[in-house]
Structure formats: C-alpha cells, structure tokens
N, C-alpha and C positions, 0 to 999 in steps of 0.2 A: 693870451687871447680871452677877451671877455665872453664867457659862456652865454651871458644874457644877449649879447649882440649876435653871436654866431648862430644860435638856435632859434631865436624868436624873431628878432628884427631882420635878420638876413632873408628869411624866407620872403617877406613882403617887399623887400628891397632889391631882390636878385634880378628881376627882369630889367628894371631900369639901371641898375648898376652895370650890367653887362653892356647895354647900349652906351652908356654914359662913358664907361671906361674906353671903349673903342673909338669913340668919336670926340670925347672931351676928356682926355686923361688928367688934364690939370685940375679938374674938379675934385679929384682924389688926393691931392698933395697934402691935405691937412688931416688925413686920417689919423684919429688919436692912437697913441702907441698901444693902448690897452685893447684896441680893436684889431691890431695887426696880427698876422699869423707869423710866428717865429719859426724860421727855417733854418737847418743846417745842411751843408753840402758834403756828401762823402764821396771821395774821388773827384778831383778837381782839375784834371788836365784833360785835354781834348774836348769831349762832349761835356765834361764838368765845367769847363769854362763857359760853354754855352748856357749851362744851368745857372751859373752864377750871374751872367748878364741878364738872362731872362727874369729870374726872380728878384734880382736887386733892383730892377727897374719897374717892379709892381708896387704901386703906393701902399697896397695893404699888407706888404711883406717887410719884416725885418730879419736881415741875415744875422744869425745868432753864433754860428760857428762853422769852421772850415776844417776838413779833414783829408789828409792824404799821406800815404806811406813814403813819399818823396818830399823832403823838406824844400827842395828847389820849387816844386809845384806849389807847395804852400806858400812860399814867399812871393811868387808870381801872382797867386790868387789874391793875396792880401794887398798887394799893390793895385791890382785891378779894382778891388772893392773900394779901396781909398779914393780911387779916381771917380767912382760913381757916388759914394757917400763918405766924404772926408771925415765926418763925425763917427763912423761905424767903428765899433770896438769888438768886433767877432773875434772869438777865441780860436786859436789854431790848435789842432790835435793831430796826432799820427795814429791813434788807435781809436777807431769809430765807436768801440764800446764805451768810452768816456763820454761821447756825446749822448748816447742812449740813456745814460744814468741821469742826465739832466732833466728835472722836471719842468723847466721853463721852456723847452723846445716842444713845438707842436707837430712839426713835420720834418722829414728828411728828403733829400734827393740823393740818388745812387747812381754814379756814373763810373764804377769800377768796371775792371774786366768782367766778362760774362760769368766766369766761374765763382764769383763772390755774390752776384746778384741775389740769389734766394737767401742765404743766410743773413745778409744785411737786412733784407726786408722782414723776414721772419722775426728777427731778433728786435727790429724796430716796432713791429706790431706788438710783441710781447712787452715792450716798454711803453706802450700806449702812444706810439707816434704814427702819423700817417706818412704814406710813402709815394714819392713820384720817382718811378725806377726806369732807368734806360732799358731799351730793348737789347737783346731778347729777354723775355721774361725771366728765364732761368736757364741753367746749364743742361738739366735733364727733365724728363717727363715727371718723375716722381717729386722733384723740387717743386714743380708747378702745383702739384696736389697738395704738398705740405703748405705752400704759400697760401693757397686758397683756405685750407683748414685753420690756419693761424689767423688769417684776416677776418674770417668769419667769427672765430672764437673770441677775438679781442675787439670786434666792432670797429675795424679801422677802414680808412679810405685808401685806395691805391689807383694810381694812373700810370699806364705804361707810356713811355716817351716816344710814341709814334707820332710826332709832331704833324705830319702831313695829314693825319686823321682829321685835324681840325679845319682843313682847307675847304673852301667852297666847292672846288672841282670834285672832290671825293663825295661830298654830301649830294651834289647834284647828279653824279653818276648813280648813286644808290637810289635816288628818288625815280630816275628814268627807268632803271631795271625793275624796281619794285612796283612800278605803275604798269609794267607790262609792254613797254615800248618796243622791245625786241622779242616778246613772247616769252615762253618758258625757256630758261637757260639750261642747256644739257652739256655744254662743254666750256671750260675756261682755260686759256693758255697764259702762263706768266713767265717772264723772262727777265734776266739781268745779266748785261754783258760785262766782261772784264775778267781778268785772271789775277791771282795772287802774286805779289812780288817774289822773285827767286832769290833766296838766300843760299849762297853756295856752301858755306861751312859756319859753324859757330865760333865766335872768338871768345874762347873761355878766358876770363879774367876776374880779378878781385872785385867784389861787390862795392860800388861807390859809397863813400861815407854818408851821403845824403839820402840813400835808399835802403829801406828795410825790406830786403828782397825775400826773406823767409815770410814775412807777413804777407807780401804781395802774392806769393805762391799760395799761401794759406791752405784751403782744402785740397788743392790740386797736388798731383805727385811731386815729390821733391827732385829738382833738377840742378845741375851745375849752372852758375850764372853766366849767361852771354846776352849782350844788349839786343841782339837781333830778334829775340823773342819777347822782349818786355815793351811796356807802355803801348803805343799805337800797334806795334807789330803783333801783340798778343793774338789778334784775331786770326792769324795764319797758322795757328798751332792748335791741335785737337785737344791739347792739355787744357786750353782755356776757352776755345771758341770753335767756330765751324767755317771759317773762310768767308769769301765773298758771298756764298749763298746764305749762310746764317746771318751775316751782316745786313743783307738786304731783304730777306724773306718778308719780315714783318712790314717793311715799307709798302710792298705792292700787294701781298696777300691780304692785307688789311681791307683793301677795297672790296674783296670777294666776300669776306665775312660781314662786312658792313652792308653789302647789297644783297646777299642770298643765304647767308648762314648755312654753309654746307653741313649736312648731318650724316651720321652712321658711316664713317669711313670703314671700308672693307678690306682694301689691300693698298700696298706701297711697293713700287718696283723701281729701284734707281740703278742707273749706270753712270760711270764717270772715270775720271782719271785723277790720280794724286798730283799735287804740285811737284815740280822739280825742286831740287835743293833739299834743304833740311826742313823746310815747311811741309806739313802733312795733311793740310786741308784739300778740298777738291780744287783741281785746275779748272775743271768743268764738271758739271753734274747735270743730269736729265732725270726727271722723276715722274712716274705716272701714278696718280692717286685715283682710286675708284670709291666715290662715295654713293649713297642712295641717290639715284637719278641725276648723278653729276659725274663727269670725268674732268679732272683737273690735271694739268700738265706744266711741269716746270722745266725750263731749259736755260743754259748759259749763253745761247745765241738766240737772236730773234726768230720766232716761228715763221713759216712760209704762209703768212696772211697779209692781207692789204694793210699798209701803214706801220708794220711792225719793224721793218729794216732801219727806219729813221729814228726809232726810239731805243736808247740804250736800256730802258727799263719800261715795263709796260704790262698791261693785262688786256686780253682779247676774249670778250664774251660772245658766245654763239648761241642764239635762241632760234625758236622755230618760226620767227617772223622777221629776224634780222640780226645784225651784229653791232657790237660797241667795242671800240678800242680806246684805251685812255692810258694816260701816265699821270705824274704828279699834278700837272696844270692844264692839260688838254684832254679833249674827248672827241670822238667823232662816231656817229651812228650811220649805218646803212640799212635802209628799209626799202624794200621793193626796188632795189637798184638806185635809190635816191640817197645821197650823201648829205648829212646835216650835223650840226653842232648841238642842237638842242631842239626840244619840242615845246613851244611856249604854252600850249594847252595843258601840259602836265603841271600841276600846281606844286609849290614847295611844301613839302610835308615833313622835313626833317629840321628841327630847330638849329639855326646856325650857331657855331662856337664863338664864345668871346675871345678865344685864344686858347691853346692847349694848356698853358701854364695857368692862366686865369681860371679856366674850368677846374683845374685841380684845386686852386685856392677857393673858389666858390663852393666846392664839394667839401672841403675841410670845414668850412663854415656851416653849410646847411645840412651836412651829413647825408647828402643824397649822392648816389653814385655818379662818377664822372664818366665821359664818353668812352675812354679806353680803360674801363674797369678791369679787375683782375680776372673775373669769370670769363668775360669776353675775351680778354688777352690770352688766357690759357687755352682756350679752344682754338684760337687763331694760330698760336704758336706751336701747339703739339704736333701738327703734320711736319713741321720743320725738323724736329727732333727725329721723328720716325723716318723721314727721308734720309737723313744722315746715318741712321743705323741700318737701313737697307743698303746704302752705298758702302758702308764698312764691311758688311757681311757679304756683299755681292750676290744677293738674291732677292727675289720677290718674298714679301711678307704678308701674311694675312692678320687682320686686326679685329679684336673684339672691342667695339666702341663702348659697350655698356660697362664692361669690366676694366677697360683700358689696359689690356694686355694683348701680346701677340698670341695667335692661335697655334698650340703645338710647337712652339719654338723657344725653349729655354735659354738657348745662347742669345737669341735677340731680347728676350725679356730681361736678361742679366745687364743689358746696356740702358735700360730705362732709369738706371741710377748708377752713380759712381760713389763708392765709399770715400768718406772724407779722410784726408790725411790725419795722422795722430796728432793731437794738440790743437786741431782746428775743426773739430767736430763739435759745434756749439749748439746745434738745434736737434 
C-alpha cells in the first residue's frame, strides 16, 4: 500500500470517498494496485466466509492470503475467492504465523474460535499488521488488557467485528438518548432468547486428515477429538467460548456503550443453569450489573416491559422522562404516554458509517481510530467476561473498576486469565 496515498492524500479524500463508495461503487473499480490494502484472512469458515465476501468486494482491497487449520475450509474459500476475482492468486496457509512473516501484507482479519482471538491479534500487532477481529474481543479479561497494550505499543489499527454497530438505527438511538429524549437513563435491560443445542455424548474418533486438531485447540486445554465441539459448535463449550450469552452480548450491549458509556462498575450478580448434555455453557443466564448511576440487567428471556416479548434480542432504556426500546433495526420511544419512532427536532450528531469493513479500511489508510476501536471494544466486552465468572462461581462479585480486579476474591481473580497450553503460549 502506498504510504503517500494512505497518509496524505487519503485525509483530504476520505469524506468524498465514503459517500462515493456507498452510492457509486463502480467509481472505485480502477483503484491502482499500489493504493490497495493487502488483506489476509485467518479462520475462513462461518464468519470467516463473510469476511472474505465483504473484503473481496471492496475495490480498495486485495486479498493476499487465506489461512485455516482445516484444508477443506481452505479449498472452499479459494473457490469462493476465484468466483469473485478469477485472477486472484492468494496464497493458502494452515499456520497463521507464516502470514504474519510476510512484509507485503497490511492487515489481517481474524474469525477463529474465541480462544484464539487475542494471540492472533497481538502477534499481528507485533508484526506490524492492522486487525479486523471477530467478536468477542478476547477469551479473558487479561487478554483484552494485553491486546490494548500491544496495539498501543505498535501503533496499530483494530476494528471489532460488531457489524451492526455501523447501522443507522444504532446511530440514531444513540443520538436520541444523548440528546436527552428520555431524560437521564437509570436502568437498561438487555436480553437474547435461545438455548444452546444439546449434545448427548461425545463421539470420540480419529482426527480427520484434513484437520489440524492440535493447532485448532491451541492455547486451550488438550481434549480428545470429537466433532461435536469443533468448528461452529465450539461456542457451546467453556474451553473455547461462553455460549449464546457470549455469542450475542456484543451485538446488543454495543448500543448501550455507544449511547451512554457506563462507568465505574461496582458489582456483578449472575444466576443461571448449565446446558444439558456435554455442553457446559449457560442454558440460560440472568445478570445484574451495578454501575455508577446505572443498573444494567441481562436476561435470557424478554423482560416484562412493553414491546420486549416480540423481540428475540433487544435493549430497553428507562429514563426519568420516558423509555426507548430497540433491536438491530427498530426503535420505539414512549414519552408522556405518547409512542413514537423518532423525534425530528433532534438533529443527527453522529457521523454515519460508510460500512463497517470500509470504515476499517479507511482507518488503515488514515491511521485514525475506527468506530469499534479496541479501547471502546474492551470496555464494552469486559462485563461479559465478569458475568460468566459470577455465573461459574455462583455468587455476587464486587469489582474495582480502576484496578480491574475483584475485591477480596482471589478465586474470582484467578478466572480473569487462563494459562495457555504448553507449546501455544506465544505472547
């Protein structure tokens, strides 16, 4: 990528390019190769396939490499890329470290299972690469701290893959709340319905020849191979993720942090039930968070408030002048008994996104922080980790927000990080 273009010319072109890309994408079809951002995709099944589709269709991007520990996934991704760009010669890899060694790659995207997110990002920062990382940010609280330190040390760009963050509805909800439409917010209720699938028993079997299972486990504890806990299903096992709750927290908590930026978390109290079968993430989980001047509640069923029952996911803001309920694409305010979808007199105050992936590419070029930057994402993600710790221990926990440790509870503090498995502790 041309440094002259990215640092000097881009600043004066950014405003018009965002508009033009959205409304006239063909104008960018002739972007010179020297001005493109060379991107590599690490983890290319599931959400990784979406990463490939998104970035391969941005005219300012050249896909330079693909990586997955499953060669069947690699073959599928290569075929997909050839359909989009028949001339593309992206190199396939099964070890992401080989990608990080390449000096010609500007940025990587990471869509591995959750337990790999932090190490991939930190090592990419150390190698001088910018990172578009899937949510959640990290597997543990300490990893988030490590990521932020590495990102700052190496002056890199990071965007969390909370794609809904770029939507107009979230921006408008934040504008309405920040303008005081419902007054001072004192309570927020978040929810996501749905239970994890039930796996009755593991079918222990030899590892398929196309799958490097040891590398897939990586820093997680070593387990016998059974397909029920691999690939998409990893999210239902605490070794690698945190279930439906961890999968969706960032999607809907994002609107809370975008709108009111909760501060000074004081306590966390979770209750719930473990999934049936061999999965061990929550079947359901309810969490009460106490922040300074704000109570935040998470539930696995819709709360008993107007409009919640019809939404499988949502946020309900309670202010001293009214309420606002929203999900990904809708919103509804109730003020003085009057229901409305918007307040036209409140102006737009938040710059609209050119698209979540385009915002990342723009930031790679301008060196300005993207919307879902790492510092923001870490604060938004941390309560998720703490809620799971309270659930695992079965008790209310008190939190020191300044020091980022639990008060007087060493057992809980020990769960802020998990030691990496031997031979996979690389950061």
